[in-house]
Backbone bond lengths (Angstrom), bond angles and torsions (degrees), N, CA, C in turn:
res aa  C-N    CA-C-N  psi(-1)  N-CA   C-N-CA  omega(-1)  CA-C   N-CA-C  phi
1 M - - - 1.450 - - 1.527 109.47 -
2 D 1.326 116.79 132.81 1.466 122.51 178.94 1.521 109.33 -81.51
3 T 1.323 117.69 117.93 1.468 121.47 -177.17 1.527 112.60 -105.70
4 T 1.326 118.04 9.36 1.459 119.86 179.10 1.524 110.34 -74.79
5 L 1.309 114.47 146.51 1.462 119.50 179.20 1.524 110.08 -81.75
6 P 1.334 116.56 151.44 1.460 118.66 176.07 1.531 109.87 -66.03
7 T 1.304 116.95 155.40 1.469 121.32 179.60 1.525 112.22 -100.31
8 A 1.319 116.25 -7.62 1.460 120.81 179.32 1.519 109.27 -145.51
9 I 1.303 114.16 163.38 1.460 122.29 178.54 1.522 107.52 -121.33
10 E 1.303 116.67 133.48 1.459 120.22 173.05 1.522 107.23 -84.31
11 L 1.324 116.84 117.52 1.460 122.80 -179.10 1.513 109.76 -105.09
12 Q 1.325 115.71 128.56 1.462 121.29 173.27 1.519 107.70 -127.42
13 V 1.318 116.01 127.49 1.455 122.73 175.38 1.524 106.77 -117.21
14 V 1.331 115.50 120.30 1.457 121.57 -173.42 1.528 109.26 -127.25
15 T 1.340 116.12 138.52 1.459 122.13 171.24 1.527 107.03 -115.36
16 P 1.321 118.53 172.35 1.469 118.58 176.43 1.532 113.13 -60.15
17 E 1.334 117.43 -23.17 1.454 120.79 -177.10 1.522 114.69 -92.75
18 R 1.362 117.08 -29.37 1.470 116.81 -171.06 1.523 112.36 -165.72
19 L 1.321 113.90 166.33 1.461 122.76 168.81 1.524 106.29 -87.28
20 V 1.331 117.61 115.57 1.456 121.73 -175.26 1.520 111.39 -89.47
21 V 1.332 117.26 -41.52 1.462 121.83 -179.67 1.518 108.95 -139.46
22 S 1.306 115.35 136.56 1.451 123.32 168.26 1.520 105.16 -141.22
23 A 1.329 115.98 101.23 1.457 119.76 -171.84 1.516 110.98 -149.58
24 S 1.315 114.91 157.91 1.453 122.01 172.40 1.524 107.69 -92.31
25 A 1.339 116.85 128.91 1.460 121.35 -176.56 1.524 109.96 -129.82
26 T 1.325 115.18 156.76 1.465 119.72 176.50 1.523 111.99 -97.43
27 A 1.345 117.07 -16.21 1.467 122.39 176.40 1.518 108.08 -159.95
28 V 1.333 115.95 148.92 1.462 121.89 -179.92 1.526 107.91 -136.60
29 S 1.326 116.14 138.65 1.464 122.23 174.64 1.522 107.51 -121.83
30 L 1.341 115.92 128.94 1.460 121.50 -175.35 1.525 110.92 -124.48
31 P 1.340 118.01 146.78 1.469 120.59 176.59 1.530 111.16 -87.21
32 G 1.309 117.79 92.83 1.459 121.62 177.85 1.513 111.48 -78.75
33 K 1.321 117.36 158.90 1.469 121.23 178.47 1.523 111.46 -60.38
34 S 1.338 116.97 -29.19 1.473 120.47 -178.50 1.516 112.51 -101.46
35 G 1.326 117.69 7.53 1.455 121.62 -179.89 1.509 111.64 135.08
36 C 1.306 115.59 179.21 1.469 122.20 -177.05 1.531 110.85 -71.51
37 L 1.331 115.80 136.61 1.461 121.97 176.42 1.521 108.88 -108.24
38 G 1.312 117.18 122.06 1.457 121.60 175.39 1.515 109.08 -100.43
39 I 1.320 116.89 124.26 1.460 122.19 -174.55 1.523 109.34 -119.68
40 L 1.315 115.99 126.92 1.468 122.95 174.43 1.520 108.77 -119.59
41 P 1.328 118.15 160.72 1.462 119.86 176.81 1.520 110.47 -53.02
42 G 1.327 115.78 138.03 1.456 121.23 179.86 1.521 113.43 88.38
43 H 1.320 118.55 5.75 1.460 122.52 -179.34 1.529 110.48 -57.29
44 A 1.303 115.59 146.84 1.467 120.62 176.04 1.529 109.84 -64.58
45 P 1.311 117.48 145.63 1.462 120.34 179.18 1.529 111.51 -61.65
46 L 1.333 115.15 140.81 1.460 120.42 174.38 1.509 110.08 -160.42
47 V 1.319 114.90 159.67 1.461 122.86 172.35 1.507 105.65 -124.96
48 S 1.344 116.78 134.96 1.452 120.45 -176.75 1.518 110.59 -143.30
49 E 1.307 115.06 151.07 1.456 121.28 172.95 1.527 108.54 -83.83
50 L 1.333 116.05 140.49 1.465 121.13 179.72 1.521 110.67 -98.39
51 A 1.314 114.92 151.25 1.463 122.61 170.69 1.523 107.46 -104.97
52 A 1.310 116.52 167.15 1.462 119.79 171.70 1.525 106.97 -64.84
53 G 1.314 116.69 135.39 1.457 120.13 -178.55 1.519 111.39 171.36
54 V 1.315 114.81 -155.07 1.457 121.66 -175.83 1.517 110.19 -116.76
55 I 1.323 115.35 129.75 1.462 121.50 168.80 1.520 105.61 -95.81
56 S 1.320 116.39 129.76 1.463 119.20 172.73 1.515 107.42 -124.22
57 Y 1.336 114.40 148.59 1.457 119.14 178.22 1.511 109.66 -148.77
58 E 1.332 113.64 147.04 1.462 121.28 179.70 1.517 108.49 -93.32
59 R 1.333 114.32 127.67 1.467 120.05 179.67 1.516 108.18 -144.51
60 E 1.316 115.92 122.29 1.464 122.60 178.21 1.526 111.43 52.15
61 G 1.319 116.40 41.96 1.459 121.91 175.92 1.521 115.26 79.60
62 A 1.329 118.10 1.56 1.462 121.29 179.93 1.527 109.67 -120.45
63 T 1.316 115.62 149.92 1.452 121.05 177.45 1.523 109.43 -94.93
64 Q 1.310 115.25 127.01 1.465 122.73 176.74 1.533 107.20 -107.17
65 R 1.333 116.64 144.85 1.462 120.58 -178.25 1.520 109.96 -132.76
66 L 1.342 115.42 148.52 1.448 120.75 171.28 1.512 110.19 -146.41
67 A 1.304 115.32 150.44 1.458 121.58 177.16 1.520 108.35 -91.74
68 V 1.327 115.98 134.75 1.464 120.68 177.26 1.522 109.27 -130.93
69 S 1.312 114.45 155.59 1.450 119.41 168.94 1.517 106.88 -119.74
70 D 1.260 115.10 166.08 1.460 125.48 -172.83 1.524 116.06 -16.05
71 G 1.311 115.04 148.57 1.439 121.46 177.52 1.515 110.98 168.66
72 F 1.318 115.32 -156.41 1.454 122.47 -179.37 1.521 109.45 -137.96
73 T 1.325 115.58 157.54 1.459 120.02 174.20 1.514 109.56 -134.48
74 E 1.310 115.18 145.39 1.455 122.19 171.78 1.527 106.30 -116.75
75 V 1.317 116.60 125.50 1.459 122.40 179.89 1.519 108.23 -112.31
76 L 1.309 115.74 129.06 1.461 123.79 173.26 1.524 106.85 -125.60
77 P 1.316 119.97 166.13 1.466 120.30 -175.84 1.536 115.05 -54.83
78 A 1.325 117.75 -30.83 1.470 119.70 -177.63 1.518 113.11 -124.06
79 R 1.351 117.09 12.11 1.470 118.56 -176.98 1.524 110.84 -153.25
80 V 1.325 115.61 140.96 1.462 122.57 173.01 1.522 106.90 -127.52
81 I 1.331 115.14 123.90 1.457 120.54 176.19 1.514 107.79 -115.09
82 V 1.333 115.85 126.18 1.457 122.40 178.34 1.519 108.30 -112.84
83 L 1.317 116.38 124.09 1.460 122.44 174.49 1.523 105.82 -110.11
84 A 1.327 116.38 105.40 1.460 121.03 -174.11 1.521 110.95 -117.31
85 R 1.320 115.00 150.11 1.468 119.61 175.55 1.523 109.65 -63.08
86 T 1.336 116.44 -45.69 1.464 121.25 174.83 1.522 108.40 -139.61
87 A 1.309 115.44 152.07 1.473 122.17 175.22 1.514 108.02 -152.93
88 E 1.338 115.58 133.95 1.456 120.37 -178.84 1.523 109.25 -136.32
89 R 1.337 116.49 131.86 1.460 120.82 171.66 1.521 107.87 -70.02
90 T 1.321 117.07 156.58 1.464 120.05 -177.04 1.523 112.30 -59.06
91 E 1.326 117.66 -36.71 1.468 119.89 -178.72 1.532 112.28 -70.26
92 E 1.320 117.72 -13.36 1.463 121.51 178.45 1.535 112.61 -91.30
93 I 1.311 117.30 -9.62 1.469 121.72 -173.53 1.526 110.43 -88.66
94 D 1.310 115.26 126.80 1.463 122.41 174.53 1.535 106.75 -88.19
95 I 1.319 116.86 108.07 1.467 121.77 -173.59 1.527 111.37 -61.02
96 E 1.320 117.97 -44.44 1.471 120.28 -178.78 1.525 111.08 -64.24
97 R 1.309 116.24 -39.02 1.475 120.00 177.84 1.527 110.20 -65.12
98 A 1.321 117.44 -40.45 1.467 120.87 178.41 1.529 110.76 -65.69
99 R 1.321 117.07 -40.51 1.476 120.11 177.06 1.527 111.31 -62.93
100 S 1.322 116.06 -42.57 1.468 120.03 178.61 1.528 110.89 -64.26
101 A 1.318 116.84 -40.88 1.468 120.64 178.68 1.521 110.66 -63.14
102 R 1.336 116.43 -41.30 1.468 119.75 177.92 1.528 110.10 -62.70
103 Q 1.325 116.58 -45.30 1.461 120.61 -178.74 1.532 111.10 -63.08
104 R 1.334 116.96 -43.64 1.474 120.13 178.34 1.525 110.88 -61.22
105 A 1.324 116.75 -44.09 1.467 119.95 -179.76 1.529 111.26 -64.85
106 E 1.329 117.05 -41.97 1.470 119.93 178.32 1.518 110.89 -62.25
107 E 1.329 117.65 -41.08 1.464 121.63 178.99 1.526 111.35 -66.03
108 R 1.332 116.66 -43.01 1.468 120.06 177.39 1.522 110.94 -62.44
109 L 1.332 116.82 -39.74 1.460 121.11 -179.76 1.534 110.57 -63.90
110 K 1.325 117.42 -40.00 1.472 121.41 178.52 1.524 111.90 -64.35
111 R 1.330 116.50 -33.10 1.469 120.83 -178.09 1.526 113.20 -78.37
112 L 1.322 117.19 -17.94 1.466 119.26 179.66 1.526 109.75 -73.60
113 P 1.319 117.09 137.51 1.462 118.47 175.48 1.529 110.49 -62.89
114 D 1.331 115.80 147.92 1.469 119.84 179.64 1.523 112.05 -57.86
115 S 1.292 115.86 -30.05 1.467 119.85 -178.25 1.528 112.33 -81.36
116 Q 1.328 116.15 -6.36 1.470 120.84 -177.42 1.525 110.21 -66.36
117 D 1.299 116.58 122.01 1.451 122.82 174.63 1.518 108.05 -119.90
118 G 1.291 115.44 178.62 1.444 119.16 169.80 1.502 115.44 92.78
119 D 1.320 113.18 -154.58 1.451 121.70 -169.14 1.527 114.40 -62.78
120 E 1.325 117.27 -43.35 1.467 118.53 -175.55 1.526 111.16 -63.30
121 R 1.319 117.36 -46.90 1.467 120.78 178.70 1.535 110.24 -62.13
122 S 1.311 117.65 -42.01 1.470 121.39 179.27 1.523 111.08 -62.10
123 Q 1.322 116.76 -41.75 1.460 120.65 179.86 1.527 111.40 -66.03
124 V 1.320 116.86 -40.68 1.463 120.28 179.33 1.520 110.14 -66.67
125 L 1.334 116.96 -43.97 1.474 120.03 179.10 1.522 111.45 -64.07
126 A 1.336 117.51 -37.01 1.468 120.70 177.46 1.526 110.89 -66.20
127 A 1.332 117.34 -41.63 1.459 120.96 178.03 1.527 110.69 -63.71
128 L 1.325 116.57 -40.90 1.464 120.75 177.86 1.528 110.41 -63.85
129 A 1.320 117.74 -43.93 1.470 121.26 179.53 1.529 111.33 -62.24
130 R 1.334 117.64 -40.06 1.476 120.66 178.47 1.524 110.95 -64.82
131 A 1.325 116.87 -43.07 1.471 120.28 -179.91 1.525 110.61 -64.71
132 I 1.311 116.78 -42.92 1.468 120.33 178.65 1.521 110.78 -63.95
133 A 1.332 117.64 -40.42 1.467 121.11 178.15 1.524 110.67 -60.71
134 R 1.322 117.27 -42.62 1.470 120.92 178.73 1.524 110.81 -61.52
135 L 1.321 115.44 -46.10 1.468 118.89 -179.99 1.517 111.71 -66.46
136 D 1.321 117.87 -39.81 1.472 120.62 176.94 1.525 111.62 -62.57
137 A 1.330 116.71 -37.58 1.470 120.75 -178.99 1.519 111.82 -64.86
138 V 1.338 116.60 -38.56 1.465 118.99 -177.78 1.517 113.20 -87.55
139 E 1.313 116.86 -6.67 1.459 121.10 -177.42 1.517 113.58 -51.08
140 E 1.327 117.42 -38.99 1.471 121.40 -178.06 1.520 112.51 -105.27
141 R 1.323 118.41 12.54 1.462 122.29 -178.14 1.509 110.76 -64.50
């Protein structure tokens, strides 16, 4: 039996509309609901819920980044599959549009009464998280 660990991870990021990334990586960082997940080749299997945030991965000595919103990931020793509601590469992100979306969400959040619970607050917070994820992804572009 071969007990050597893999030296790379096959990363696939998929949305309902398309395959966003299919690449071999040496390390992957994911925004989990409970915090950042750092994945290296040979990682123990796990399934986790994703939060809106930035996925980064090392490929050929360079760090690649993408913004994602909610989803799930399956991690295996040599493969990471991300199923996200949305995912955008940094070159696809319109920075001004993301800034405007963040500003609109912040303004809507300020206008909501403190006692406001439920769907409207959740939708505004989700929109704010998506805008922040987009801006964080392009921060180092």
